[in-house]
Structure formats: C-alpha cells, structure tokens
C-alpha positions, -999 to 999 in steps of 0.1 A, spaced: -507 -510 85 -496 -504 120 -532 -498 135 -551 -523 116 -551 -549 140 -563 -525 167 -587 -517 143 -601 -551 140 -602 -556 176 -619 -527 186 -648 -534 155 -650 -568 166 -656 -553 204 -688 -534 188 -697 -557 175 -702 -588 202 -720 -558 218 -750 -563 193 -754 -528 194 -751 -501 167 -719 -476 163 -719 -446 169 -701 -423 138 -666 -417 146 -635 -405 129 -634 -436 106 -671 -448 103 -707 -434 94 -732 -431 115 -747 -469 132 -722 -487 104 -687 -495 97 -685 -481 61 -651 -454 61 -664 -425 59 -642 -405 32 -653 -369 44 -632 -377 74 -599 -382 64 -589 -346 66 -600 -354 100 -580 -376 105 -549 -363 87 -554 -330 107 -555 -346 143 -530 -374 137 -504 -350 129 -516 -331 160 -507 -356 181 -475 -361 163 -461 -328 165 -464 -330 209 -432 -327 226 -421 -364 232 -417 -363 270 -447 -354 297 -474 -350 266 -507 -355 274 -546 -353 255 -582 -351 273 -604 -366 247 -642 -356 256 -657 -383 240 -646 -416 238 -672 -438 220 -653 -467 207 -618 -455 214 -613 -447 170 -598 -412 180 -575 -425 209 -566 -451 187 -553 -422 159 -535 -406 181 -517 -430 204 -500 -447 171 -488 -415 162 -469 -402 194 -447 -431 208 -451 -418 246 -487 -396 247 -510 -402 275 -548 -401 270 -573 -392 301 -608 -402 286 -637 -387 302 -671 -408 283 -710 -412 295 -702 -451 291 -738 -453 277 -728 -475 248 -722 -517 260 -692 -515 236 -674 -483 251 -657 -506 285 -644 -538 259 -632 -510 237 -613 -490 260 -598 -523 279 -590 -535 243 -567 -496 236 -555 -500 279 -539 -531 269 -524 -524 237 -512 -495 248 -500 -498 287 -504 -475 312 -514 -449 286 -547 -447 284 -570 -433 317 -610 -432 312 -632 -416 335 -674 -422 336 -700 -398 335 -714 -363 322 -681 -343 313 -699 -314 322 -696 -328 353 -670 -354 353 -643 -327 338 -642 -295 361 -641 -322 394 -612 -340 381 -589 -309 372 -601 -300 407 -585 -331 422 -554 -334 396 -524 -313 389 -526 -334 356 -526 -311 326 -533 -312 287 -512 -306 251 -544 -317 233 -581 -316 239 -604 -333 216 -636 -326 225 -662 -352 202 -688 -353 231 -729 -344 234 -735 -323 211 -765 -302 223 -750 -263 224 -754 -260 254 -730 -291 268 -704 -288 243 -702 -252 251 -699 -262 291 -673 -285 274 -654 -261 255 -654 -238 283 -643 -265 313 -616 -274 297 -593 -243 297 -587 -255 329 -574 -285 325 -554 -267 290 -515 -256 298 -506 -229 281 -506 -227 245 -530 -257 243 -541 -271 210 -583 -277 209 -598 -300 183 -641 -289 184 -657 -315 164 -689 -317 145 -687 -277 128 -702 -290 100 -735 -291 125 -747 -257 127 -750 -251 169 -716 -265 167 -703 -246 142 -722 -212 164 -703 -220 198 -675 -226 177 -672 -192 165 -687 -173 196 -655 -189 217 -630 -176 186 -654 -141 183 -647 -143 223 -606 -153 224 -613 -174 242 -595 -200 219 -573 -182 191 -572 -198 155 -530 -207 144 -510 -189 132 -508 -184 96 -474 -206 91 -488 -237 112 -518 -252 80 -539 -284 84 -560 -299 61 -588 -277 48 -623 -290 71 -657 -279 79 -658 -307 103 -641 -296 130 -621 -265 143 -593 -262 151 -575 -232 177 -555 -225 208 -565 -220 244 -561 -177 246 -531 -175 277 -557 -150 303 -567 -121 269 -575 -91 293 -541 -91 305 -516 -108 280 -507 -77 265 -495 -57 297 -482 -90 308 -460 -104 280 -423 -87 296 -425 -101 322 -400 -128 326 -424 -150 350 -449 -151 323 -424 -164 295 -411 -185 317 -447 -202 331 -454 -225 299 -419 -235 302 -416 -248 336 -450 -265 337 -437 -287 310 -412 -311 317 -412 -314 279 -403 -282 273 -369 -285 294 -332 -295 282 -304 -299 313 -271 -300 299 -237 -304 317 -210 -281 292 -178 -306 289 -146 -288 276 -110 -300 276 -86 -267 290 -91 -232 283 -109 -244 248 -131 -210 243 -161 -227 267 -164 -191 285 -164 -170 260 -194 -192 243 -215 -189 275 -207 -155 273 -223 -153 243 -253 -175 243 -259 -153 277 -260 -125 264 -277 -135 237 -305 -159 251 -304 -161 284 -339 -155 295 -354 -119 295 -384 -96 310 -393 -77 341 -386 -100 370 -398 -98 398 -396 -71 431 -377 -96 451 -357 -110 428 -320 -111 446 -288 -107 429 -262 -134 427 -225 -130 437 -202 -141 407 -181 -170 410 -148 -151 394 -124 -166 419 -104 -187 394 -95 -175 358 -111 -192 328 -142 -206 347 -177 -188 337 -193 -168 370 -228 -186 368 -228 -223 371 -263 -220 365 -268 -206 329 -314 -208 314 -314 -202 278 -345 -196 255 -344 -216 231 -370 -214 204 -376 -234 174 -394 -236 143 -432 -242 141 -437 -244 182 -452 -209 195 -437 -215 230 -405 -220 233 -384 -245 253 -357 -240 280 -319 -252 280 -305 -249 317 -262 -251 307 -248 -260 338 -207 -249 338 -191 -265 366 -147 -260 367 -138 -277 337 -114 -296 352 -122 -300 383 -136 -340 382 -153 -337 416 -171 -311 406 -183 -322 380 -196 -357 390 -217 -338 415 -235 -330 385 -238 -358 370 -276 -362 385 -284 -327 379 -281 -334 342 -298 -353 310 -270 -345 281 -236 -330 278 -230 -297 255 -190 -309 248 -170 -281 235 -136 -292 218 -109 -266 204 -105 -283 168 -72 -269 163 -59 -280 192 -81 -320 199 -85 -337 230 -65 -346 261 -57 -384 278 -81 -360 312 -104 -349 290 -113 -381 277 -118 -400 308 -142 -375 323 -162 -376 289 -163 -413 297 -174 -407 332 -204 -387 315 -214 -415 285 -213 -440 321 -238 -420 333 -266 -417 302 -256 -383 293 -262 -373 255 -235 -354 239 -240 -329 215 -210 -318 199 -196 -283 188 -162 -279 169 -149 -248 179 -122 -225 165 -126 -238 135 -115 -202 120 -83 -212 141 -72 -242 125 -74 -232 90 -49 -201 102 -31 -234 116 -35 -260 85 -33 -248 52 -41 -280 38 -79 -291 35 -70 -330 39 -56 -328 68 -81 -307 85 -113 -329 76 -87 -359 93 -81 -337 125 -122 -332 129 -126 -368 125 -103 -382 146 -124 -361 175 -154 -374 161 -145 -409 163 -124 -410 193 -153 -399 209 -177 -419 193 -154 -452 200 -159 -436 241 -199 -436 234 -193 -472 219 -178 -487 247 -205 -467 276 -228 -494 285 -257 -466 281 -274 -472 249 -265 -437 237 -268 -419 197 -237 -413 181 -219 -381 170 -228 -379 133 -229 -353 110 -263 -364 100 -280 -363 133 -274 -324 135 -258 -332 172 -222 -319 155 -218 -278 154 -188 -263 139 -179 -227 139 -168 -203 167 -182 -194 199 -175 -161 205 -144 -143 207 -137 -135 240 -160 -133 279 -157 -98 275 -168 -86 236 -192 -114 235 -195 -109 194 -184 -128 165 -204 -157 175 -210 -182 145 -215 -217 132 -233 -245 112 -246 -278 102 -235 -292 74 -267 -289 64 -274 -250 67 -237 -242 48 -248 -260 21 -282 -241 18 -269 -206 29 -245 -208 -7 -270 -222 -32 -289 -195 -38 -258 -175 -45 -246 -209 -70 -280 -216 -86 -277 -251 -71 -308 -269 -78 -334 -285 -46 -323 -320 -64 -287 -307 -68 -289 -296 -28 -303 -335 -17 -276 -352 -35 -250 -328 -19 -259 -334 15 -252 -370 22 -216 -362 10 -207 -338 29 -190 -358 54 -169 -392 52 -152 -406 23 -167 -389 -7 -146 -376 -34 -153 -354 -63 -124 -357 -93 -143 -326 -119 -166 -347 -134 -177 -377 -113 -180 -387 -72 -157 -416 -64 -130 -428 -48 -106 -406 -60 -108 -361 -71 -114 -340 -35 -132 -349 -7 -168 -334 -10 -161 -322 31 -129 -297 19 -144 -282 -15 -182 -273 -4 -170 -269 31 -135 -261 44 -126 -241 10 -155 -215 7 -146 -208 43 -108 -201 35 -122 -177 3 -142 -159 27 -115 -149 51 -93 -146 25 -117 -121 11 -122 -106 44 -84 -100 50 -79 -78 21 -117 -63 19 -115 -46 -17 -151 -36 -25 -155 -62 -52 -148 -90 -29 -170 -70 0 -200 -67 -23 -191 -108 -38 -197 -112 4 -228 -87 8 -250 -113 -17 -240 -143 10 -259 -122 39 -216 -118 49 -217 -82 60 -197 -73 94 -204 -51 121 -192 -11 108 -180 -2 146 -158 -28 154 -121 -34 138 -98 -65 129 -105 -95 142 -138 -90 161 -148 -73 125 -141 -98 106 -161 -121 129 -189 -105 134 -196 -110 96 -192 -144 97 -219 -143 127 -246 -120 106 -240 -150 79 -241 -176 101 -254 -167 140 -246 -195 156 -269 -186 191 -297 -208 175 -280 -228 156 -264 -243 193 -293 -243 213 -316 -257 186 -291 -288 179 -293 -293 221 -326 -292 223 -330 -316 193 -309 -344 209 -311 -342 243 -337 -362 263 -362 -340 289 -359 -343 324 -374 -378 337 -402 -378 362 -390 -383 395 -406 -412 411 -430 -403 439 -400 -411 466 -378 -386 451 -356 -362 467 -337 -330 462 -304 -335 454 -280 -308 449 -248 -299 433 -239 -263 449 -249 -241 471 -250 -203 457 -251 -171 476 -269 -135 469 -256 -107 482 -280 -104 509 -261 -139 519 -290 -160 509 -278 -190 501 -294 -214 473 -289 -244 466 -289 -263 427 -305 -288 422 -341 -306 409 -354 -336 422 -340 -375 413 -341 -412 424 -325 -426 452 -309 -450 435 -295 -424 407 -276 -412 440 -276 -444 462 -236 -450 456 -229 -414 477 -229 -399 510 -241 -371 512 -246 -345 540 -286 -331 548 -292 -294 547 -331 -283 565 -345 -260 537 -343 -222 556 -377 -216 540 -403 -221 518 -406 -216 473 -386 -220 451 -361 -201 427 -350 -200 390 -312 -192 391 -314 -174 363 -274 -161 354 -266 -132 371 -304 -135 389 -327 -157 413 -357 -149 407 -386 -164 428 -413 -190 414 -440 -188 442 -462 -176 412 -455 -210 391 -462 -244 396 -423 -256 381 -431 -290 368 -414 -323 389 -379 -326 380 -365 -294 370 -338 -273 381 -340 -249 406 -323 -232 438 -340 -243 470 -327 -222 501 -311 -237 534 -290 -223 562 -259 -216 554 -233 -224 522 -223 -261 513 -189 -273 497 -199 -298 477 -233 -322 469 -265 -323 494 -297 -335 500 -317 -309 508 -348 -320 535 
C-alpha cells in the first residue's frame, strides 16, 4: 500500500511520454499488465534491501528504466541510498527519476550514459562502495559480462549482486561463468531466497587467489568492517564503583578481542595499571558475529575510569551508546545516576547489564524481593532516560536491551561469564520441560512485570512469572551445583549445564553456567542490535581525541574520531600536531597500523602525536 501512490506516479509519467514501457520487475514487456512470474524477484529484492545495515548502506543499480526496482528497494529500507546507471534513452526515464528523487530526497542519484564506460569512470572518481549491486541493464552477453565484472570495483567486501534475466540463455551463460570462475559465490545454505530462474543472487568473492592464505590475518578480517560505518558501534562502559565491570571487560577481551596475525609494524601499548578497578586498556574493539550475516561487526568499548567524571565526559564525543554495568545486589548510587544522566543528555543509547545475579540470589532468599530490587534499578534508569532531552529508547526486556547474568569471576581468571535475555532463558528450558512453541510464545510477554500464575490461570494473584520461570529455576540449578549428586549432575547435563573438569569451587559452578548460557555473544549482540552506528562526520569535521596512550617504544597515539565541530564547540581544547601520517587501531594491548586500509569516516582511531596529552585535544 505504501508504494502504490509512487507506482501510480511512475505509470502516469510513462503514459505521458507516449512511449511503450520496457519490461521491468512489475510489468510485462511494453505493457502495464502485472507479471506474476516476477513475484519471486520482487520478494527477493525487497528482502535483500531490507536486510542491509541501517546506516551507510548503498545500492548500485545498472538499468534504472522507469525506476520500479529502485522504488521497491527504497521503500524496503529507511536510509538506503541508490546510485542508478542508465542510458536514459527513454523519454520517461528522467521524469520517473525526478518523481522518486522528490519522494525520497537525498537518497537517489542518476548517472546517465553507457554503463560499460560510466561505471568504471565513476569507480575511479568516487570512494563510495556498495552493499548491493542490481544488474538489469544491457542484455547483450558481452555488455552484461562487462557490467558484472566492472561492478566488483564498486562493491564492498561481501556485497550482494543480483543479476537479472537469467531466464535468457545468453545471460544464464554469463552468470554460470561468473560462478565457475569464482567472480561470485552463491549464498550460504543458511540464507534462503524465493526460488526463481529469472535472476541470480550471489556475493562477490574477495580475492580468491589469496583468500585462503589471508584469512588468518587480522587486517583481512577487519577490512570489511572498517570500510563500513554501519558495521561499527562505539560504546562507553559506565558502572557504579566496583560493580564487576573490569572482570567483565577482561572476560570479553579474552573471548571477543579481534584475533589474527598482526602486521610486523604493530606496537605494544603501555597498560594503565596504576589504579585498582580500572581496565588496563582504554580501547577494546570486540568482534560481533550476528546470525545470518557472513561479515562481522566491530563493537568498540571505551573504558575510562568509572568514578572520574572528567574522563567519562571527555569520552562522550567518541561514542554513540553506553553499556551500563550494575551489580544488581548493590544497586545504583546517586553519583552514578548523575553520570548516567549526563550520558543520556548526550544522546547515548543504553544497554543494561544486570551483573552478579547469583550474588543477589545468595543474599536475598525471597524471589519477590529480588524482582523488586531489579525492577527498581530498571525503573530508576528509565526515569533518567525520560528526563533527558534526547529521544532514546527505554530499557525494556522485550526490546532486548536488558541482559541478566554474571560478567566473570575475576579479571585474572576471565571465566564463568554467563547471561541471558528473558526469551533466551525460556527457550533454554523449553525442550527439557516439553513446552510447545505456542506455550513459549504465550509465556514470553509475561516474563516481566505484573503477571502472576495461581496454579491454574494467569491473573492478579499467585506467583509472579519472573520469579517462577526465571529466578526459581536459577536457584534450583545453583542448589544442584552445590550438592552435585550424580542424579543432579545428570539432570543438569540434560540442560547443557556442564562444568569444566579442571576447575573447583565457585569457578567450577560458574563454568557450568557459562556452558549453558555463554554471555559473550548475548551481550555483544545486544549492543550491536540496540545501539546506533556512528554518524557520518561533516566535511568540516575535526579529529577529537579523548586520551593519548603510549606505546612501549615511546610513541604517543591520540584515541579519537572525526566529529562535527558543533559537538565540541562548548569545550576549550588544545591542538596537537600529528607526528606522522597514518592511523592505528588500538586493539586492546596492541596498536595495529592501518596503512593498507581505508577506514570509513567516523572510525575510532589512534593518531600519532608529538607528546602525551593530559586530557582531550584536537589533532590537526
């Protein structure tokens, strides 16, 4: 229904041109009769466009015609931009382009001319690269083959390519050759499309001749991420005093720090170990693999000292979200609520980790009181969010931005990290308790809030669903791990709760919980799914750095990113001159040179400066 007015406007423009319309994704050739054979094509193109990252996603379309394919893709995605290449030989093409350009301002561009010439020239003159290539231009085999080959130069790593009209044998031969020569590769078996012989769908292959040797290289893994702003999340870690954030950071670093062979010119960073309860590294880029996405995301945690308001405030311009770590047994402090309020005023979207849930259960034997403790934390933070002038999403279990669990036992051990969203815990119990899919679906909306079960029906009396379905099962599991009889251990193994044999005591118990509900992907995934990507900096941006770190050979690197000058206009900042050209990724204990990579604007980087800076600076 949303596209019908636009379709009608395009049809009217074609009719006014008095020229017959070429066949397209909606209509038969030289007709306005809907083509039922193209329904699968329509669904595939819609789903591909909708699946692209929310920020910084681009489509290159070869063959705009009257714009019907562009309309479908623009309607499927809120921010998608399209650059269309077309001969513009039809009198209706430019009027149709103008209609869509007005309907979707700033999101559509037309490049006239023969794509075999205009696309290579555009690739040389522009740094933009596409996430999806839609090829529906010339139908001569050599021209179509040239489009398919030339488009790789404007494709991002892992970009989709849709090659139209493979129902025609000459074009089907071109597509088959591209698959055989590994110019493109078919999607993985986990990704399905509507079956059709009317177009081919694949991904461009990354340098197949050297891919096998390069996959262990750190920069090979990082390249698709650093070139795409939509794959980045810059996140401030906030916590009240000593609420387990350092052991959590140690756990995440151990399991999700970027791995791989680093360039020989990489350097070690001097750790900041002068203060207790402070992460050794200010910058912790973590790898996040989301379901259905073959390429990873980068979740870059910025971890200033938890009680230093100046350090925290100086990090605000670097980040777009806040990972809030709260010991749910200790609760919130007034000082932390003030810091949290400042972060919300800056528009940082929060994700809440209610840490040390096992500690709360051990200290408080009443499940109902435990629930109220947790709810008080959530409600207090939501009150602060609502008081903020920024338009931020509330913390809500159904939104996936609240995680329950335990970060880790200690910084040194980095084991025992477990956690869950409420849906995860119900799903983990469903098989063993023989709950049907319908029963699970009915339980999920009742897991938090004023939902009670009296043994026969849901109502306003009885046991709270959160206590019955979340807290009590956890208590029973901890009790069984404490006594650890053979029968109890067999019952736990049926759930997947299997402790590590080489551990004892509390570490043994927490490792069992980690085996059942591993925290790393739940927490990092919640951050990636609920926080925005960095905004594109304006053309007059400046490089703002919150801190400078020193390498073991004495070089100083200022950690920051390009920001809008208006964002920091209220600050009086000294300027630093870059010591050398080039930039570095601060990867936990290492600084990795990015000389061979072109990082997207907005990436958080280390820039070499002449001397250490005490606080925030502008570089350049």
